[in-house]
NUPATI-95958 format. One record per residue (C-alpha): residue in one letter; x, y, z. Coordinates in steps of 0.001 Angstrom, whole numbers. Layout:
// NUPATI-95958
atom residu:A | u:X | v:Y | w:Z
...
// end
This chain:
// NUPATI-95958
atom residu:M | u:-14089 | v:-15389 | w:3974
atom residu:P | u:-12960 | v:-18253 | w:1704
atom residu:P | u:-10882 | v:-21026 | w:3322
atom residu:E | u:-7175 | v:-20287 | w:3326
atom residu:A | u:-5324 | v:-22045 | w:530
atom residu:P | u:-1669 | v:-23107 | w:648
atom residu:R | u:676 | v:-20142 | w:271
atom residu:P | u:3161 | v:-20668 | w:-2540
atom residu:A | u:6228 | v:-18441 | w:-2648
atom residu:P | u:5291 | v:-15531 | w:-4960
atom residu:F | u:8859 | v:-15056 | w:-6223
atom residu:P | u:10089 | v:-18580 | w:-7111
atom residu:N | u:12894 | v:-17447 | w:-9438
atom residu:V | u:14994 | v:-15852 | w:-6713
atom residu:E | u:18156 | v:-17811 | w:-5882
atom residu:P | u:17759 | v:-19874 | w:-2663
atom residu:F | u:20161 | v:-19351 | w:205
atom residu:A | u:22983 | v:-21876 | w:467
atom residu:P | u:23827 | v:-23204 | w:3956
atom residu:D | u:27392 | v:-21825 | w:3895
atom residu:E | u:26369 | v:-18305 | w:2831
atom residu:R | u:25180 | v:-16774 | w:6074
atom residu:A | u:26389 | v:-13194 | w:5822
atom residu:C | u:25286 | v:-10224 | w:3707
atom residu:E | u:25423 | v:-6448 | w:3684
atom residu:I | u:21666 | v:-5857 | w:3903
atom residu:A | u:18921 | v:-8263 | w:5006
atom residu:V | u:15369 | v:-7379 | w:3940
atom residu:V | u:12669 | v:-9169 | w:5943
atom residu:G | u:9103 | v:-9427 | w:4620
atom residu:A | u:7438 | v:-11387 | w:1806
atom residu:G | u:5082 | v:-8655 | w:588
atom residu:L | u:5310 | v:-6112 | w:-2187
atom residu:V | u:7271 | v:-3546 | w:-181
atom residu:G | u:9805 | v:-6166 | w:924
atom residu:A | u:10251 | v:-7349 | w:-2658
atom residu:A | u:10636 | v:-3774 | w:-3906
atom residu:A | u:13206 | v:-2968 | w:-1212
atom residu:A | u:15249 | v:-6084 | w:-1998
atom residu:L | u:15146 | v:-5322 | w:-5717
atom residu:A | u:16046 | v:-1633 | w:-5400
atom residu:L | u:18949 | v:-2304 | w:-3026
atom residu:A | u:20340 | v:-5111 | w:-5212
atom residu:R | u:20211 | v:-2841 | w:-8263
atom residu:E | u:22443 | v:-404 | w:-6374
atom residu:G | u:25040 | v:-3130 | w:-5944
atom residu:W | u:24421 | v:-4119 | w:-2328
atom residu:D | u:24771 | v:-7773 | w:-1299
atom residu:V | u:21135 | v:-8451 | w:-338
atom residu:A | u:19532 | v:-11401 | w:1430
atom residu:W | u:15740 | v:-11421 | w:1359
atom residu:V | u:14063 | v:-13285 | w:4225
atom residu:A | u:10566 | v:-13975 | w:2924
atom residu:A | u:8539 | v:-16812 | w:4403
atom residu:G | u:5669 | v:-17858 | w:2151
atom residu:G | u:3584 | v:-15237 | w:389
atom residu:G | u:343 | v:-13300 | w:657
atom residu:D | u:-3117 | v:-14798 | w:512
atom residu:P | u:-3785 | v:-16180 | w:-2983
atom residu:A | u:-6234 | v:-14277 | w:-5141
atom residu:V | u:-9679 | v:-15800 | w:-5556
atom residu:G | u:-11277 | v:-15768 | w:-9013
atom residu:E | u:-10163 | v:-14158 | w:-12247
atom residu:W | u:-9609 | v:-10764 | w:-10615
atom residu:D | u:-7662 | v:-10085 | w:-7433
atom residu:S | u:-9790 | v:-8170 | w:-4943
atom residu:R | u:-6602 | v:-6553 | w:-3618
atom residu:V | u:-5795 | v:-3648 | w:-5913
atom residu:Y | u:-3588 | v:-611 | w:-5451
atom residu:A | u:-3734 | v:2926 | w:-6813
atom residu:L | u:-117 | v:3570 | w:-7732
atom residu:S | u:834 | v:7235 | w:-7850
atom residu:P | u:2718 | v:8469 | w:-10942
atom residu:A | u:5894 | v:8718 | w:-8851
atom residu:S | u:5559 | v:5117 | w:-7627
atom residu:R | u:4873 | v:3840 | w:-11115
atom residu:D | u:7855 | v:5726 | w:-12538
atom residu:W | u:10094 | v:4305 | w:-9811
atom residu:L | u:8909 | v:748 | w:-10504
atom residu:Q | u:9534 | v:1315 | w:-14203
atom residu:G | u:13064 | v:2415 | w:-13393
atom residu:L | u:13579 | v:-808 | w:-11422
atom residu:G | u:12356 | v:-2876 | w:-14371
atom residu:A | u:9415 | v:-4176 | w:-12329
atom residu:W | u:6757 | v:-2615 | w:-14542
atom residu:D | u:8025 | v:-4594 | w:-17540
atom residu:G | u:6623 | v:-7783 | w:-16014
atom residu:V | u:3166 | v:-6333 | w:-15327
atom residu:D | u:502 | v:-7219 | w:-17891
atom residu:A | u:-604 | v:-3826 | w:-19223
atom residu:S | u:-4011 | v:-5262 | w:-20116
atom residu:R | u:-4585 | v:-5833 | w:-16370
atom residu:T | u:-3927 | v:-2202 | w:-15375
atom residu:C | u:-6057 | v:928 | w:-15747
atom residu:D | u:-5117 | v:4604 | w:-15598
atom residu:V | u:-7229 | v:6891 | w:-13434
atom residu:L | u:-7852 | v:9988 | w:-15546
atom residu:A | u:-10259 | v:11715 | w:-13163
atom residu:M | u:-11802 | v:11313 | w:-9737
atom residu:H | u:-15291 | v:12369 | w:-8675
atom residu:V | u:-15865 | v:12721 | w:-4927
atom residu:G | u:-19469 | v:13079 | w:-3794
atom residu:G | u:-20769 | v:14523 | w:-533
atom residu:D | u:-23401 | v:12892 | w:1616
atom residu:D | u:-26180 | v:15197 | w:407
atom residu:G | u:-26190 | v:13553 | w:-3022
atom residu:R | u:-25431 | v:16878 | w:-4761
atom residu:S | u:-22115 | v:18298 | w:-3526
atom residu:R | u:-18952 | v:17059 | w:-5195
atom residu:I | u:-15415 | v:17812 | w:-6198
atom residu:V | u:-13789 | v:16649 | w:-9430
atom residu:F | u:-10065 | v:16052 | w:-9874
atom residu:D | u:-8920 | v:15792 | w:-13489
atom residu:A | u:-5496 | v:14685 | w:-14720
atom residu:T | u:-5505 | v:17173 | w:-17581
atom residu:E | u:-6409 | v:20042 | w:-15270
atom residu:A | u:-3648 | v:18927 | w:-12876
atom residu:R | u:-1202 | v:18778 | w:-15820
atom residu:L | u:-509 | v:15094 | w:-15188
atom residu:P | u:-652 | v:12126 | w:-17605
atom residu:R | u:-2777 | v:10265 | w:-15030
atom residu:L | u:-3833 | v:10648 | w:-11413
atom residu:A | u:-2977 | v:7030 | w:-10596
atom residu:T | u:-2716 | v:3560 | w:-12091
atom residu:I | u:-4852 | v:746 | w:-10699
atom residu:V | u:-3003 | v:-2568 | w:-10527
atom residu:E | u:-3796 | v:-5912 | w:-8897
atom residu:S | u:-1582 | v:-7125 | w:-6072
atom residu:R | u:-698 | v:-10336 | w:-7898
atom residu:E | u:228 | v:-8441 | w:-11080
atom residu:L | u:2590 | v:-6199 | w:-9156
atom residu:A | u:4088 | v:-9266 | w:-7459
atom residu:R | u:4603 | v:-10795 | w:-10903
atom residu:G | u:6372 | v:-7668 | w:-12128
atom residu:L | u:8679 | v:-7608 | w:-9115
atom residu:E | u:9434 | v:-11310 | w:-9589
atom residu:H | u:10310 | v:-10615 | w:-13214
atom residu:A | u:12792 | v:-7913 | w:-12209
atom residu:L | u:14230 | v:-9833 | w:-9259
atom residu:G | u:15183 | v:-12650 | w:-11633
atom residu:R | u:17740 | v:-10300 | w:-13228
atom residu:H | u:19621 | v:-9518 | w:-10024
atom residu:A | u:21655 | v:-11417 | w:-7472
atom residu:V | u:19154 | v:-11336 | w:-4628
atom residu:T | u:19478 | v:-14340 | w:-2336
atom residu:R | u:16256 | v:-15583 | w:-784
atom residu:I | u:15831 | v:-17279 | w:2564
atom residu:D | u:12447 | v:-18973 | w:2747
atom residu:G | u:12065 | v:-18796 | w:6499
atom residu:R | u:11105 | v:-16702 | w:9489
atom residu:V | u:13189 | v:-14685 | w:11945
atom residu:K | u:13031 | v:-16023 | w:15478
atom residu:S | u:15248 | v:-13457 | w:17200
atom residu:L | u:17404 | v:-10434 | w:16518
atom residu:R | u:20608 | v:-9440 | w:18292
atom residu:C | u:22521 | v:-6257 | w:17561
atom residu:E | u:26301 | v:-6431 | w:17740
atom residu:P | u:28744 | v:-3545 | w:17180
atom residu:A | u:29364 | v:-4335 | w:13505
atom residu:A | u:26215 | v:-6244 | w:12507
atom residu:Q | u:22742 | v:-7491 | w:13322
atom residu:R | u:22503 | v:-11224 | w:13931
atom residu:L | u:19237 | v:-12855 | w:12909
atom residu:R | u:18397 | v:-16297 | w:14250
atom residu:L | u:16036 | v:-18097 | w:11913
atom residu:A | u:13234 | v:-20489 | w:12815
atom residu:D | u:15137 | v:-23383 | w:11211
atom residu:G | u:18035 | v:-22831 | w:13626
atom residu:G | u:20309 | v:-21077 | w:11152
atom residu:E | u:21754 | v:-17598 | w:11560
atom residu:L | u:22234 | v:-14647 | w:9240
atom residu:Q | u:24563 | v:-11712 | w:9845
atom residu:A | u:23838 | v:-8345 | w:8178
atom residu:S | u:25230 | v:-4833 | w:8472
atom residu:L | u:21676 | v:-3493 | w:8100
atom residu:V | u:18251 | v:-5061 | w:8580
atom residu:V | u:15290 | v:-3580 | w:6692
atom residu:A | u:11995 | v:-4715 | w:8220
atom residu:A | u:9069 | v:-4850 | w:5778
atom residu:D | u:7101 | v:-7464 | w:7688
atom residu:G | u:3760 | v:-5690 | w:7988
atom residu:A | u:1705 | v:-3763 | w:10523
atom residu:G | u:2169 | v:-6398 | w:13230
atom residu:S | u:5942 | v:-6473 | w:12533
atom residu:P | u:7652 | v:-9036 | w:14793
atom residu:L | u:11006 | v:-7495 | w:13752
atom residu:R | u:9921 | v:-4091 | w:15047
atom residu:A | u:9309 | v:-5568 | w:18488
atom residu:M | u:12599 | v:-7506 | w:18386
atom residu:A | u:14435 | v:-4248 | w:17675
atom residu:G | u:12781 | v:-2612 | w:20694
atom residu:L | u:10748 | v:-127 | w:18649
atom residu:Q | u:7213 | v:713 | w:19710
atom residu:A | u:4212 | v:1684 | w:17587
atom residu:R | u:1155 | v:3700 | w:18511
atom residu:A | u:-2009 | v:2202 | w:17047
atom residu:R | u:-5623 | v:3343 | w:17090
atom residu:P | u:-8250 | v:1043 | w:15562
atom residu:Y | u:-10923 | v:2953 | w:13686
atom residu:G | u:-13624 | v:383 | w:14436
atom residu:H | u:-14085 | v:238 | w:10668
atom residu:S | u:-13321 | v:-2396 | w:8059
atom residu:G | u:-12631 | v:-2176 | w:4351
atom residu:V | u:-14915 | v:-4411 | w:2255
atom residu:V | u:-13396 | v:-5118 | w:-1160
atom residu:A | u:-14595 | v:-6885 | w:-4299
atom residu:P | u:-14199 | v:-6667 | w:-8092
atom residu:L | u:-17435 | v:-5953 | w:-9973
atom residu:R | u:-19007 | v:-5065 | w:-13290
atom residu:A | u:-21201 | v:-1943 | w:-13555
atom residu:G | u:-23724 | v:-1056 | w:-16216
atom residu:V | u:-22137 | v:2347 | w:-16955
atom residu:D | u:-18639 | v:2551 | w:-18463
atom residu:H | u:-16192 | v:4224 | w:-16055
atom residu:R | u:-14117 | v:5952 | w:-18815
atom residu:G | u:-11126 | v:6007 | w:-16495
atom residu:V | u:-12987 | v:7846 | w:-13722
atom residu:A | u:-12672 | v:6769 | w:-10080
atom residu:R | u:-15701 | v:7573 | w:-7944
atom residu:Q | u:-15956 | v:8045 | w:-4208
atom residu:W | u:-19037 | v:8611 | w:-2081
atom residu:F | u:-18996 | v:9875 | w:1505
atom residu:L | u:-21934 | v:8252 | w:3252
atom residu:G | u:-22149 | v:9828 | w:6700
atom residu:G | u:-19346 | v:7914 | w:8368
atom residu:A | u:-18622 | v:5440 | w:5572
atom residu:V | u:-16703 | v:5869 | w:2328
atom residu:L | u:-17478 | v:3871 | w:-813
atom residu:A | u:-14969 | v:3963 | w:-3677
atom residu:L | u:-15255 | v:2381 | w:-7114
atom residu:L | u:-11913 | v:2267 | w:-8896
atom residu:P | u:-11626 | v:1675 | w:-12654
atom residu:L | u:-10323 | v:-1657 | w:-13938
atom residu:P | u:-9657 | v:-2747 | w:-17540
atom residu:G | u:-12568 | v:-3768 | w:-19718
atom residu:G | u:-14967 | v:-1417 | w:-17969
atom residu:L | u:-14754 | v:-3374 | w:-14695
atom residu:R | u:-14370 | v:-1766 | w:-11276
atom residu:S | u:-12891 | v:-2523 | w:-7883
atom residu:M | u:-14944 | v:-1652 | w:-4804
atom residu:V | u:-13468 | v:-482 | w:-1512
atom residu:W | u:-16196 | v:204 | w:1065
atom residu:S | u:-14794 | v:1550 | w:4355
atom residu:T | u:-17494 | v:1266 | w:6970
atom residu:R | u:-18220 | v:400 | w:10608
atom residu:D | u:-17285 | v:-3134 | w:11611
atom residu:E | u:-20864 | v:-4207 | w:12255
atom residu:H | u:-22020 | v:-2834 | w:8909
atom residu:A | u:-19089 | v:-4536 | w:7179
atom residu:R | u:-20110 | v:-7869 | w:8686
atom residu:W | u:-23661 | v:-7285 | w:7482
atom residu:L | u:-22413 | v:-6565 | w:3962
atom residu:L | u:-20265 | v:-9709 | w:3931
atom residu:D | u:-23221 | v:-11837 | w:5024
atom residu:L | u:-25361 | v:-10653 | w:2095
atom residu:P | u:-25745 | v:-12944 | w:-928
atom residu:S | u:-23810 | v:-11554 | w:-3904
atom residu:A | u:-26958 | v:-10401 | w:-5706
atom residu:D | u:-28201 | v:-8547 | w:-2605
atom residu:L | u:-24813 | v:-6898 | w:-2044
atom residu:A | u:-24806 | v:-5793 | w:-5682
atom residu:R | u:-28238 | v:-4206 | w:-5244
atom residu:E | u:-27066 | v:-2449 | w:-2063
atom residu:I | u:-24085 | v:-947 | w:-3891
atom residu:A | u:-26348 | v:246 | w:-6704
atom residu:R | u:-28718 | v:1777 | w:-4133
atom residu:V | u:-26142 | v:3785 | w:-2185
atom residu:T | u:-24509 | v:5075 | w:-5368
atom residu:G | u:-27862 | v:6435 | w:-6476
atom residu:G | u:-27791 | v:4507 | w:-9739
atom residu:E | u:-24876 | v:6612 | w:-11039
atom residu:V | u:-22990 | v:3556 | w:-12281
atom residu:G | u:-25985 | v:1472 | w:-13330
atom residu:S | u:-26607 | v:-2143 | w:-12375
atom residu:I | u:-23945 | v:-4044 | w:-10422
atom residu:E | u:-22633 | v:-7600 | w:-10765
atom residu:L | u:-20016 | v:-8972 | w:-8360
atom residu:L | u:-17194 | v:-10952 | w:-9990
atom residu:A | u:-15765 | v:-12540 | w:-6808
atom residu:P | u:-16789 | v:-12889 | w:-3153
atom residu:A | u:-16316 | v:-9762 | w:-1059
atom residu:R | u:-13503 | v:-9758 | w:1498
atom residu:S | u:-12667 | v:-7423 | w:4366
atom residu:F | u:-9735 | v:-6129 | w:6398
atom residu:P | u:-9623 | v:-4015 | w:9589
atom residu:L | u:-8751 | v:-323 | w:9380
atom residu:S | u:-6485 | v:1457 | w:11826
atom residu:L | u:-4072 | v:4337 | w:12213
atom residu:Q | u:-591 | v:3270 | w:13284
atom residu:Q | u:2811 | v:4899 | w:13497
atom residu:A | u:6117 | v:3610 | w:14841
atom residu:V | u:7491 | v:5986 | w:17466
atom residu:R | u:10869 | v:5664 | w:15720
atom residu:I | u:11522 | v:4054 | w:12347
atom residu:V | u:15233 | v:3371 | w:12892
atom residu:A | u:17367 | v:1703 | w:15541
atom residu:D | u:20953 | v:444 | w:15572
atom residu:R | u:21543 | v:-1133 | w:12148
atom residu:F | u:17798 | v:-1372 | w:11642
atom residu:A | u:15155 | v:461 | w:9558
atom residu:L | u:11399 | v:75 | w:9118
atom residu:V | u:9606 | v:431 | w:5783
atom residu:G | u:5979 | v:64 | w:4691
atom residu:D | u:3230 | v:-968 | w:7102
atom residu:A | u:5834 | v:-1904 | w:9695
atom residu:A | u:6554 | v:1828 | w:9930
atom residu:H | u:3092 | v:3329 | w:9388
atom residu:V | u:-497 | v:2481 | w:8489
atom residu:V | u:-2976 | v:5102 | w:7254
atom residu:H | u:-6661 | v:5067 | w:6339
atom residu:P | u:-7136 | v:3769 | w:2764
atom residu:L | u:-9576 | v:6500 | w:1688
atom residu:A | u:-6771 | v:8238 | w:-226
atom residu:G | u:-5279 | v:4968 | w:-1509
atom residu:Q | u:-1789 | v:5970 | w:-372
atom residu:G | u:-666 | v:3075 | w:1851
atom residu:L | u:1455 | v:1237 | w:-717
atom residu:N | u:2727 | v:4511 | w:-2178
atom residu:L | u:4025 | v:5505 | w:1271
atom residu:G | u:5766 | v:2149 | w:1601
atom residu:L | u:7389 | v:2443 | w:-1815
atom residu:G | u:8381 | v:5988 | w:-880
atom residu:D | u:10152 | v:4571 | w:2176
atom residu:C | u:12116 | v:2199 | w:-70
atom residu:R | u:12891 | v:4955 | w:-2565
atom residu:D | u:14220 | v:7298 | w:113
atom residu:L | u:16207 | v:4612 | w:1929
atom residu:V | u:17922 | v:3618 | w:-1314
atom residu:A | u:18570 | v:7279 | w:-2143
atom residu:V | u:20192 | v:7856 | w:1251
atom residu:L | u:22370 | v:4769 | w:967
atom residu:S | u:23315 | v:5616 | w:-2627
atom residu:G | u:24338 | v:9145 | w:-1612
atom residu:R | u:26402 | v:7964 | w:1343
atom residu:G | u:29684 | v:9452 | w:69
atom residu:P | u:32766 | v:7832 | w:1612
atom residu:E | u:30676 | v:5937 | w:4199
atom residu:K | u:30841 | v:2220 | w:3343
atom residu:D | u:28679 | v:846 | w:6156
atom residu:P | u:24948 | v:734 | w:5184
atom residu:G | u:24032 | v:475 | w:8874
atom residu:A | u:25833 | v:3653 | w:9904
atom residu:R | u:23822 | v:5726 | w:12366
atom residu:A | u:24237 | v:8930 | w:10378
atom residu:L | u:22692 | v:7319 | w:7279
atom residu:L | u:19737 | v:5872 | w:9177
atom residu:A | u:19123 | v:9212 | w:10907
atom residu:R | u:19117 | v:10869 | w:7492
atom residu:Y | u:16537 | v:8330 | w:6252
atom residu:A | u:14303 | v:8979 | w:9278
atom residu:R | u:14427 | v:12751 | w:8732
atom residu:R | u:13669 | v:12347 | w:5041
atom residu:R | u:10515 | v:10310 | w:5716
atom residu:A | u:9175 | v:12362 | w:8631
atom residu:E | u:7372 | v:15083 | w:6665
atom residu:P | u:5690 | v:13060 | w:3864
atom residu:V | u:4470 | v:10385 | w:6280
atom residu:A | u:3173 | v:12913 | w:8824
atom residu:T | u:1422 | v:14904 | w:6087
atom residu:M | u:-362 | v:11842 | w:4726
atom residu:R | u:-1246 | v:10571 | w:8205
atom residu:L | u:-2792 | v:13891 | w:9200
atom residu:A | u:-4608 | v:14277 | w:5885
atom residu:T | u:-6202 | v:10822 | w:5848
atom residu:D | u:-7077 | v:10845 | w:9543
atom residu:G | u:-8467 | v:14371 | w:9266
atom residu:L | u:-10651 | v:13438 | w:6298
atom residu:F | u:-11895 | v:10335 | w:8110
atom residu:R | u:-12870 | v:12409 | w:11132
atom residu:L | u:-14431 | v:15188 | w:9059
atom residu:F | u:-16573 | v:12898 | w:6947
atom residu:G | u:-17327 | v:10550 | w:9838
atom residu:S | u:-18584 | v:13297 | w:12152
atom residu:R | u:-22254 | v:13211 | w:13076
atom residu:L | u:-22264 | v:16490 | w:14970
atom residu:P | u:-25096 | v:18886 | w:14067
atom residu:G | u:-24170 | v:20897 | w:10993
atom residu:A | u:-21153 | v:18726 | w:10123
atom residu:G | u:-22794 | v:17384 | w:6980
atom residu:L | u:-23674 | v:20860 | w:5724
atom residu:L | u:-20148 | v:22096 | w:6464
atom residu:R | u:-18368 | v:19316 | w:4589
atom residu:N | u:-20710 | v:19456 | w:1619
atom residu:R | u:-20225 | v:23207 | w:1270
atom residu:G | u:-16499 | v:22654 | w:1634
atom residu:L | u:-16511 | v:20249 | w:-1312
atom residu:D | u:-18414 | v:22723 | w:-3467
atom residu:L | u:-16107 | v:25595 | w:-2534
atom residu:L | u:-12964 | v:23544 | w:-3152
atom residu:D | u:-14261 | v:22399 | w:-6521
atom residu:G | u:-14377 | v:26035 | w:-7584
atom residu:V | u:-10675 | v:26697 | w:-6890
atom residu:P | u:-8612 | v:24975 | w:-9628
atom residu:L | u:-5276 | v:26097 | w:-8158
atom residu:I | u:-5876 | v:24266 | w:-4871
atom residu:K | u:-7199 | v:21187 | w:-6673
atom residu:R | u:-4104 | v:21134 | w:-8862
atom residu:W | u:-1876 | v:21342 | w:-5761
atom residu:L | u:-3744 | v:18502 | w:-4040
atom residu:A | u:-3449 | v:16311 | w:-7145
atom residu:A | u:275 | v:17057 | w:-7354
atom residu:Q | u:776 | v:16040 | w:-3702
atom residu:A | u:-1025 | v:12728 | w:-4283
atom residu:A | u:1092 | v:12081 | w:-7386
atom residu:N | u:4340 | v:11866 | w:-5379
// end
């Protein structure tokens, strides 16, 4: 891993918090993309929002950010509605028009096609820093007040949550929205528990150039316990996400760039031609995690603070944006209720998120277990399953439609 560089605030245009302004309607805590999106969406609805966002994410290394996301059509449309997509450089994004998923026998596969699914695209690939830039662009148009600090403690009172900040100051809010990541300190402060199960796998990521043009096609190979995905980037480039056992991930990271490129070309069977890495590979641990409850008194979880799923379907950020979208929808449809922290509203938000999150959690975990199984006959079963599914357009169209939300 490269040495950690200083972490500049990714949204410098947001108005800083004045010392005498220590109360708001909604406090959003978390410096990442989901926190920024939540703050933006709530401010657009007219709420008085304070955004507690200490520092930013790890800076990108090289010309291309190794952290990329596959935005679903619904997520992209929502960001467009917020004005966040206006600040994203279109030349740095790439539409996924089809996806080819290969079995571990080298022959079985299933193909998802946007045209067949009656969609303009299956997804849009965008770099993390580009999405942050787009959110910054939109945040500059709204009265979101930023506190560049960390929350030290949380105390719930009858009419508000009181946040004590690391600098000694305090902030009072009718509702706290925690978007502070999988290890969420706010979740623990609110007394909410999360069930986590490490997969013992890591995701190895890197941008690369391949000899064969991708033509907007994402490719995924199941490799007997590992999953290798190559996502299309502009200019014929690709982003690799290799989910594999921790020890194998460490071995991949220790390889010189040229050797890692040859290994990628080998396991893909030469389907994408020669490989050239454009930046050092990085890795992150994979786990399944779910908060037992996503709401408490005057408190709601969104994003990874609420749930973490396996990245093989590329739905983690989409789930987090879906949390924001549904929370804003519930608060906007509150009727005569003026208090954003009202229990009835938060209960409605929790019910609204229960089914989509559970469905995605079960789907991604089930696929991981199916394609990671080494039981006798498991490989034959999953390869035949891919072939059978590829022959049923109606089911493929339904699956594509579910992923598009």
